[in-house]
C-alpha positions as CSV (number, residue, x, y, z in Angstrom):
1,M,121.6,154.5,138.7
2,Q,122.9,151.0,138.8
3,F,126.0,149.7,137.0
4,R,126.3,146.1,136.1
5,A,129.7,144.7,135.2
6,R,130.2,142.2,132.5
7,N,131.3,138.8,133.7
8,V,135.0,139.3,133.9
9,S,136.5,137.2,136.7
10,I,139.2,138.7,138.9
11,S,141.2,135.4,138.6
12,K,141.2,135.9,134.8
13,I,142.5,139.4,135.3
14,F,145.4,138.2,137.3
15,S,146.1,135.3,135.0
16,T,146.5,137.9,132.2
17,A,149.0,139.9,134.3
18,S,150.8,136.7,135.2
19,F,151.1,135.8,131.5
20,H,153.0,139.1,131.0
21,G,155.4,138.0,133.8
22,H,154.7,140.9,136.1
23,I,153.1,139.2,139.1
24,S,153.2,135.8,140.7
25,S,151.3,133.0,139.0
26,R,149.3,132.1,142.1
27,S,145.8,133.4,142.4
28,A,145.1,136.6,144.2
29,P,143.7,136.4,147.7
30,A,140.0,136.9,148.2
31,S,140.5,140.1,150.1
32,T,142.4,141.6,147.1
33,C,139.7,140.6,144.7
34,W,137.1,142.1,147.0
35,F,139.1,145.3,147.3
36,I,139.4,145.6,143.5
37,K,135.6,145.4,143.2
38,V,135.1,148.0,145.9
39,V,137.6,150.5,144.3
40,S,136.1,149.9,140.8
41,T,132.5,150.5,142.1
42,L,133.5,153.7,144.0
43,C,135.3,155.0,140.9
44,I,132.1,154.5,138.9
45,H,129.9,156.3,141.5
46,H,132.5,159.1,142.0
47,S,133.6,159.4,138.3
48,N,133.4,163.2,138.4
49,S,136.1,163.3,141.1
50,L,138.4,160.6,142.4
51,I,139.5,162.5,145.4
52,F,138.3,159.7,147.7
53,L,141.4,157.8,146.6
54,E,143.5,160.2,148.6
55,T,142.2,159.0,152.0
56,D,144.7,157.2,154.2
57,Y,142.8,153.9,153.8
58,F,143.2,153.8,150.0
59,R,146.7,155.2,150.1
60,Q,147.7,152.3,152.4
61,N,145.9,149.5,150.5
62,L,146.2,150.6,146.9
63,N,149.2,148.9,145.4
64,P,150.4,148.3,141.8
65,L,148.7,144.8,141.7
66,V,145.4,146.2,142.9
67,A,145.7,149.1,140.5
68,Y,146.1,146.7,137.6
69,G,143.0,144.9,138.6
70,V,141.0,148.1,138.9
71,V,142.1,149.4,135.5
72,H,141.3,146.0,133.9
73,R,137.9,145.7,135.6
74,I,136.8,149.3,134.8
75,D,137.9,149.0,131.2
76,S,136.8,145.5,130.3
77,G,134.2,144.6,132.9
78,L,132.4,148.0,133.1
79,N,133.3,149.1,129.6
80,N,134.6,152.5,130.6
81,P,138.1,153.0,129.2
82,R,138.0,156.8,129.8
83,L,137.5,156.2,133.5
84,A,140.1,153.5,133.6
85,F,142.6,156.0,132.1
86,E,141.5,158.7,134.6
87,F,142.0,156.2,137.5
88,F,145.5,155.4,136.1
89,R,146.4,159.1,135.7
90,Y,145.0,160.1,139.1
91,S,146.6,157.3,141.1
92,R,150.0,157.9,139.4
93,K,150.0,161.7,139.8
94,N,148.2,162.2,143.1
95,L,149.1,159.0,144.9
96,E,152.6,158.6,143.3
97,L,151.7,155.0,142.5
98,I,154.2,153.2,140.3
99,H,152.1,151.0,137.9
100,L,153.0,147.6,136.6
101,E,154.3,147.2,133.1
102,S,151.3,145.0,132.4
103,T,149.0,148.0,133.4
104,F,150.7,150.2,130.8
105,D,150.5,147.4,128.2
106,F,146.8,146.6,128.8
107,L,145.7,150.3,128.9
108,L,147.7,151.3,125.8
109,R,146.2,148.5,123.8
110,S,142.7,149.2,125.0
111,L,142.9,153.0,124.4
112,C,144.3,152.5,120.9
113,E,141.7,149.9,120.0
114,K,138.9,152.3,121.2
115,G,140.2,155.3,119.4
116,L,141.3,157.3,122.5
117,H,144.6,158.3,120.9
118,D,145.3,161.4,123.0
119,S,145.0,159.3,126.2
120,A,147.1,156.6,124.7
121,K,149.8,159.1,123.9
122,M,149.7,160.3,127.6
123,V,150.0,156.7,128.8
124,Y,153.0,156.2,126.6
125,E,154.7,159.4,127.9
126,S,154.1,158.1,131.5
127,M,155.6,154.7,130.4
128,K,158.8,156.4,129.2
129,I,159.1,158.4,132.4
130,D,158.9,155.2,134.4
131,R,161.5,153.6,132.2
132,F,159.2,151.0,130.7
133,W,159.4,150.6,126.9
134,P,156.8,148.9,124.7
135,N,157.7,145.7,122.9
136,T,157.5,145.6,119.1
137,S,153.8,144.5,119.0
138,L,152.7,147.3,121.3
139,L,154.8,149.9,119.7
140,D,153.4,149.0,116.3
141,L,149.9,149.1,117.6
142,L,150.5,152.6,119.1
143,V,152.2,154.1,116.1
144,S,149.8,152.7,113.6
145,A,146.8,153.8,115.7
146,V,147.8,157.4,116.1
147,A,149.0,157.6,112.5
148,K,145.7,156.3,111.2
149,A,144.0,158.9,113.3
150,G,145.9,161.6,111.5
151,M,148.3,162.3,114.4
152,F,151.4,162.0,112.3
153,R,153.6,164.3,114.4
154,A,152.7,162.2,117.5
155,A,153.6,159.0,115.6
156,E,157.0,160.4,114.6
157,E,157.7,161.6,118.1
158,I,157.1,158.1,119.4
159,L,159.3,156.5,116.8
160,I,162.1,159.0,117.4
161,A,161.9,158.5,121.2
162,E,162.0,154.8,120.7
163,A,165.1,155.2,118.5
164,E,166.8,157.4,121.1
165,F,166.1,154.7,123.8
166,C,167.4,151.9,121.5
167,N,170.5,153.9,120.8
168,E,171.3,154.1,124.5
169,E,170.7,150.4,124.9
170,E,172.6,149.6,121.7
171,K,169.5,148.0,120.2
172,R,167.5,148.5,116.9
173,V,164.0,149.6,116.4
174,S,162.1,146.9,114.5
175,S,161.8,147.8,110.8
176,F,158.3,146.2,111.0
177,V,157.1,149.2,113.0
178,Y,158.4,152.1,110.9
179,N,157.7,150.3,107.6
180,N,154.0,150.1,108.7
181,Y,154.1,153.8,109.5
182,L,155.6,154.6,106.1
183,S,152.9,152.5,104.4
184,I,150.2,154.4,106.3
185,L,151.7,157.7,105.1
186,V,151.8,156.5,101.5
187,H,148.3,155.1,101.7
188,K,147.0,158.5,103.0
189,N,148.9,160.1,100.1
190,R,151.3,162.0,102.4
191,I,154.2,161.1,100.2
192,N,156.4,164.1,101.1
193,D,156.0,163.3,104.8
194,A,157.1,159.7,104.1
195,V,160.1,160.8,102.1
196,V,161.2,163.4,104.7
197,F,160.9,161.0,107.7
198,F,162.7,158.3,105.7
199,R,165.6,160.6,104.7
200,E,166.0,162.6,107.8
201,H,165.4,160.0,110.5
202,I,165.4,156.4,109.2
203,L,168.4,156.8,107.1
204,R,170.3,158.9,109.6
205,L,169.6,157.5,113.1
206,R,171.8,154.5,114.0
207,S,169.0,152.6,115.8
208,F,166.9,152.6,112.6
209,D,168.0,149.9,110.2
210,P,166.1,150.2,106.9
211,D,165.6,147.1,104.8
212,T,164.6,146.6,101.2
213,C,160.9,146.8,102.2
214,S,161.5,150.3,103.6
215,F,162.9,151.5,100.3
216,N,160.1,149.7,98.4
217,I,157.4,151.6,100.3
218,V,158.9,155.0,99.8
219,V,159.7,154.4,96.1
220,R,156.1,153.2,95.6
221,G,154.9,156.5,97.1
222,L,157.2,158.6,94.9
223,C,156.1,156.6,91.8
224,R,152.5,157.1,92.7
225,A,153.1,160.8,92.9
226,S,154.8,160.7,89.5
227,K,158.2,161.6,91.1
228,V,160.0,158.9,89.3
229,E,163.4,160.6,89.2
230,K,163.3,161.0,93.0
231,A,162.4,157.3,93.3
232,F,165.5,156.4,91.2
233,E,167.6,158.5,93.6
234,L,166.6,156.1,96.4
235,F,167.0,153.1,94.1
236,D,170.6,154.1,93.5
237,A,171.3,154.9,97.2
238,M,169.8,151.7,98.7
239,R,173.0,149.6,98.3
240,D,174.9,152.1,100.5
241,F,172.6,150.9,103.3
242,G,173.2,147.2,102.6
243,C,169.9,146.8,100.8
244,Y,169.5,145.4,97.3
245,P,166.5,145.8,94.9
246,D,164.2,142.9,94.6
247,L,161.5,142.1,92.1
248,V,159.0,144.3,94.0
249,M,161.3,147.3,93.6
250,Y,161.8,146.7,89.9
251,N,158.0,146.2,89.3
252,T,157.3,149.4,91.2
253,L,159.8,151.4,89.1
254,I,158.6,149.9,85.8
255,N,155.0,150.8,86.8
256,G,156.1,154.3,87.7
257,L,157.9,154.9,84.4
258,C,155.0,153.6,82.4
259,S,152.6,155.9,84.3
260,V,154.5,158.9,83.1
261,G,154.9,157.6,79.6
262,R,158.6,156.6,79.8
263,V,158.0,153.1,78.6
264,D,161.3,152.7,76.7
265,R,163.1,153.3,80.0
266,A,160.9,150.8,81.6
267,E,161.8,148.2,79.0
268,E,165.5,148.8,79.8
269,L,164.7,147.9,83.4
270,L,163.0,144.8,82.2
271,R,166.2,143.8,80.5
272,E,168.0,144.4,83.7
273,V,165.6,142.2,85.6
274,E,166.0,139.4,83.0
275,L,169.7,139.4,83.7
276,Q,169.3,139.0,87.4
277,S,170.5,135.8,88.9
278,G,168.3,135.9,92.1
279,F,164.9,136.5,90.5
280,S,163.2,136.7,87.2
281,P,160.4,139.0,85.8
282,N,156.9,137.7,86.6
283,V,153.5,138.3,85.0
284,V,153.2,141.7,86.8
285,T,156.5,142.9,85.3
286,Y,155.5,142.0,81.7
287,T,151.9,143.1,82.0
288,T,152.8,146.5,83.3
289,L,155.1,147.1,80.4
290,I,152.6,145.7,77.9
291,S,149.9,148.0,79.3
292,G,152.2,151.0,79.1
293,Y,152.9,150.4,75.4
294,C,149.2,149.8,74.7
295,K,148.3,153.2,76.4
296,L,150.7,154.9,74.0
297,G,149.2,153.1,71.0
298,K,152.4,151.1,70.4
299,L,150.7,147.8,69.9
300,N,153.6,146.3,68.0
301,R,156.0,146.8,70.9
302,A,153.3,145.5,73.3
303,V,152.9,142.3,71.3
304,T,156.7,141.9,71.1
305,I,156.9,142.0,74.9
306,F,153.9,139.6,75.0
307,D,155.7,137.1,72.8
308,R,158.9,137.5,74.8
309,M,156.9,136.9,78.0
310,I,155.6,133.6,76.7
311,D,159.1,132.6,75.3
312,N,160.5,133.1,78.9
313,G,157.9,130.7,80.3
314,V,155.7,133.3,82.0
315,R,152.0,132.6,81.4
316,P,149.9,135.8,80.8
317,N,146.9,136.4,83.0
318,L,143.6,138.0,82.3
319,F,145.0,141.5,82.9
320,T,147.7,141.0,80.3
321,L,145.2,139.9,77.6
322,N,142.7,142.6,78.5
323,A,145.4,145.3,78.2
324,I,146.2,144.1,74.6
325,I,142.5,143.8,73.6
326,N,141.8,147.3,75.0
327,G,144.8,148.7,73.2
328,Y,143.7,147.3,69.9
329,G,140.2,148.6,70.5
330,K,141.4,152.1,71.2
331,K,143.5,152.1,68.1
332,G,140.7,150.9,65.9
333,E,142.3,147.6,65.1
334,L,139.2,145.6,65.9
335,T,140.2,142.5,63.9
336,S,143.4,142.1,65.9
337,G,141.5,142.6,69.1
338,I,139.0,139.9,68.3
339,K,141.8,137.5,67.4
340,M,143.3,138.1,70.8
341,Y,139.9,137.5,72.4
342,E,139.5,134.2,70.5
343,R,143.0,133.2,71.6
344,M,142.0,134.0,75.2
345,V,138.9,131.8,75.1
346,T,140.7,128.9,73.4
347,G,143.5,129.2,76.0
348,G,141.0,128.5,78.8
349,Y,140.7,132.1,80.1
350,R,137.3,133.4,81.1
351,P,136.6,136.8,79.7
352,D,135.4,139.4,82.2
353,V,133.5,142.7,82.1
354,I,136.7,144.5,81.1
355,T,137.3,142.2,78.2
356,F,133.8,142.7,76.7
357,T,133.7,146.4,77.4
358,S,137.0,146.8,75.6
359,L,135.6,144.8,72.6
360,I,132.4,146.8,72.6
361,D,134.3,150.1,72.7
362,G,136.4,148.9,69.8
363,C,133.4,148.0,67.8
364,C,131.7,151.4,68.4
365,R,134.9,153.3,67.5
366,V,135.0,151.7,64.1
367,G,131.2,152.0,63.6
368,D,130.4,148.3,63.9
369,L,127.6,148.8,66.3
370,A,125.9,145.5,65.4
371,R,128.9,143.5,66.5
372,G,129.1,145.6,69.7
373,V,125.5,144.6,70.5
374,R,126.3,141.0,69.8
375,F,129.2,141.1,72.3
376,L,126.7,142.5,74.8
377,D,124.5,139.4,74.1
378,D,127.6,137.2,74.6
379,M,128.2,138.9,78.0
380,N,124.7,137.9,79.1
381,E,125.1,134.3,77.8
382,R,128.3,134.0,79.8
383,N,126.7,135.6,82.9
384,V,129.1,138.5,82.9
385,P,127.0,141.6,84.0
386,P,127.9,144.8,82.1
387,N,129.2,147.7,84.2
388,I,128.4,151.4,84.0
389,F,131.0,151.9,81.2
390,T,129.6,149.1,79.1
391,F,126.2,150.7,79.3
392,S,127.6,154.2,78.6
393,I,129.6,153.2,75.5
394,L,126.7,151.4,73.9
395,I,124.1,154.1,74.8
396,S,126.3,156.9,73.4
397,A,127.0,154.9,70.2
398,L,123.2,154.2,69.7
399,C,122.3,157.8,70.3
400,K,124.9,159.0,67.7
401,V,122.9,157.1,65.0
402,N,119.5,158.2,66.4
403,R,118.6,154.7,67.7
404,L,117.1,156.3,70.8
405,N,114.6,153.5,71.6
406,E,117.4,150.9,71.8
407,A,119.4,153.3,74.0
408,R,116.3,153.7,76.2
409,D,116.0,150.0,76.5
410,L,119.5,149.8,77.9
411,L,118.6,152.6,80.4
412,N,115.7,150.4,81.5
413,Q,118.1,147.5,82.0
414,L,120.3,149.8,84.0
415,K,117.4,150.9,86.1
416,R,116.9,147.3,87.3
417,R,120.5,147.1,88.4
418,E,120.5,148.0,92.1
419,D,124.3,147.5,92.3
420,I,125.0,150.5,89.9
421,V,124.4,154.1,90.8
422,P,124.9,155.7,87.3
423,E,126.7,158.9,86.5
424,P,125.2,161.7,84.4
425,F,127.4,160.8,81.4
426,V,125.3,157.7,80.9
427,Y,122.0,159.6,80.7
428,N,123.2,162.7,78.9
429,P,123.4,161.3,75.3
430,V,119.8,160.0,75.6
431,I,118.5,163.4,77.0
432,D,120.5,165.2,74.3
433,G,119.1,162.9,71.6
434,Y,115.5,163.5,72.6
435,C,116.0,167.2,72.8
436,K,117.5,167.4,69.4
437,A,114.6,165.4,68.0
438,G,112.2,167.9,69.6
439,N,110.9,165.4,72.1
440,V,111.5,167.5,75.2
441,D,108.8,165.7,77.2
442,E,110.5,162.3,76.7
443,A,113.8,164.0,77.7
444,N,112.2,165.1,80.9
445,V,111.0,161.6,81.6
446,V,114.5,160.3,81.3
447,V,115.6,163.1,83.7
448,E,113.0,161.9,86.3
449,E,114.4,158.3,85.9
450,M,117.9,159.6,86.4
451,E,116.9,161.4,89.6
452,A,115.0,158.3,90.9
453,K,118.3,156.4,90.6
454,G,120.0,159.0,92.8
455,C,122.0,160.5,89.9
456,I,122.6,164.2,90.2
457,H,122.6,166.5,87.1
458,D,126.0,167.8,86.0
459,K,126.8,170.9,83.9
460,M,126.2,169.0,80.7
461,T,122.8,167.7,81.7
462,F,121.6,171.2,82.7
463,T,123.0,172.8,79.5
464,I,121.3,170.2,77.3
465,L,117.9,170.7,79.0
466,I,118.2,174.5,78.9
467,L,118.9,174.6,75.2
468,G,116.4,171.8,74.5
469,H,113.5,173.7,76.1
470,C,114.5,177.0,74.6
471,M,114.8,175.5,71.0
472,K,111.4,174.0,71.5
473,G,109.9,177.4,72.4
474,R,109.5,176.5,76.0
475,V,111.7,179.4,77.1
476,F,110.3,179.9,80.6
477,E,111.1,176.3,81.4
478,G,114.6,176.9,80.1
479,I,115.0,179.9,82.5
480,E,113.7,177.8,85.4
481,M,116.2,175.1,84.6
482,Y,119.0,177.7,84.5
483,E,117.9,179.1,87.9
484,K,117.9,175.6,89.3
485,M,121.3,175.0,87.9
486,V,122.7,178.1,89.7
487,S,120.8,177.4,92.9
488,V,122.3,173.9,93.3
489,G,125.8,175.3,92.8
490,C,126.4,173.9,89.4
491,V,128.5,176.5,87.6
492,P,127.3,177.4,84.1
493,D,130.0,178.0,81.6
494,N,130.2,180.4,78.7
495,I,128.4,178.1,76.3
496,T,125.4,177.7,78.6
497,V,125.0,181.4,79.4
498,R,125.5,182.7,75.9
499,S,123.3,180.1,74.3
500,L,120.5,180.9,76.8
501,I,120.8,184.6,76.2
502,S,120.8,184.1,72.4
503,C,117.6,182.0,72.6
504,L,115.9,184.6,74.9
505,R,116.7,187.5,72.5
506,K,115.4,185.5,69.5
507,A,112.2,185.0,71.4
508,G,111.9,188.7,72.0
509,M,112.7,188.4,75.7
510,A,115.4,191.1,75.8
511,R,114.7,192.1,79.4
512,E,115.1,188.6,80.7
513,A,118.2,188.1,78.6
514,N,119.8,191.3,80.0
515,E,119.0,190.3,83.5
516,I,120.7,186.9,83.1
517,E,123.7,188.5,81.4
518,L,124.0,191.1,84.2
519,K,123.9,188.5,86.9
520,A,126.4,186.4,85.1
521,L,128.8,189.4,84.8
522,N,128.4,190.2,88.5
523,N,129.2,186.6,89.3
524,V,132.3,186.7,87.2
525,H,133.6,189.4,89.5
526,S,132.6,187.5,92.6
527,G,134.2,184.3,91.2
528,L,131.0,182.3,91.6
529,L,129.8,181.6,88.1
530,Y,130.3,181.9,84.4
531,E,133.4,179.9,83.8
532,T,135.0,180.1,80.3
533,T,135.2,176.9,78.4
534,T,137.0,175.9,75.2
535,A,134.1,173.7,74.1
536,V,132.5,174.5,70.8
537,G,129.0,173.1,71.5
538,I,127.0,170.4,73.0
539,V,127.2,168.2,69.9
540,N,131.0,168.0,70.2
541,A,131.2,167.5,73.9
542,P,132.2,164.1,75.2
543,M,129.4,161.9,76.5
544,T,131.3,159.0,77.8
545,K,134.2,158.3,80.1
546,P,137.2,156.3,78.8
547,V,137.3,152.6,79.6
């Protein structure tokens, strides 16, 4: 087998090491370059065992500079980072070779970038033993890499070791590094881990020096987890560490309060921000509070904040206006919603899919389906493509008034949209409409189209089809549908099972009904099937998701 190295010159290798200040800037002699190539080639051919390195010849000629060249050539030139690490490990352990700091730096970066995190951790441990310590850039790369790989304990051990070293040297760990780590924990929804590490280490160890950003990250995580009171504990404590809340902190807390429905308390914080001398509330601050009031149906308070925002010279953005339009739509105040929409357009804003979907939803809620359809036409004229919720709202509304053909036309439009993989809640109203009209064959056609789009049946889909076939007298098909439902792991609920059993008994199929009932009872005990539901029937079950 032949191995061909990529074109990485030895002189370039040494210029890299020279850049790090660990070797002389002059070029390496030709004999050294030749020796590096020889050692690299032998490592490739003897990758199963590097014992050849223990011969007297290699012991005498293998020095830290050559070792750096070999590591670099095997890793970059021969694209074999595992072997480069093995050479590093073997030469250090068996030959007691002391590697250059640039070797540690290069190898750590390479192993992290290529996902070899366990090996990178071992290189770091060796680096500590040899009293080399990574700079901020390298430390951040290492900690972030192992944390993103899920090795949180390893990441924390590295940070704590760095803190202990900095404490000895009377230095500080860069907040950039541990702030990135905290952000990774929050991003991965490991909020408790972030809080514990922050409280027990960052706030306690002298070589950690948390800044406002550190507090912001942890507070954001706590608010995301709806632990707003815990977030306020940190907010109250941050001044003890010489940190002061900024607009990011206030916006995070306002958002956290609104997310748990404590909008009045959020407005108190807004007043506090308005009194600050160093910064003022921005569009995010006001929009968050406006959205919070809209979700609670308190449109008067939302509009009051909206007017206050404009009076304070803060221009609303599209999110602000959409929140109010959606709030009016949800509350059934369509006229007010349309006025805000008109104000948006005359103000130079370009309505987006959220704007139109909120308006269409408002129209459907008050029964003005014709206007809802006109808004869909406006969307098309403005080149604003409807999303899955736009389709779902209109389809459901059309089916409720038995306009199945128009609902089917919308499904055909949806079928041509390759960018949307629809959910069952879009199809279920149409399938249910056809089944109730006794047109089970057309319902089955819609099901085939649904499957062709890659949409998997949910519990509602199966239940509609089972009852639809049974009510049409096609009981055996209903049984087949039920068996398919169970076989794909979709758990039938009490409504599905009882309705099927009732249909079977009415059709004189008591034996089949008893078999299904017995299986369902057995599965109750095994915990597999037959969940109880509080639903009262298919007609009253929700067919759409909220906007």
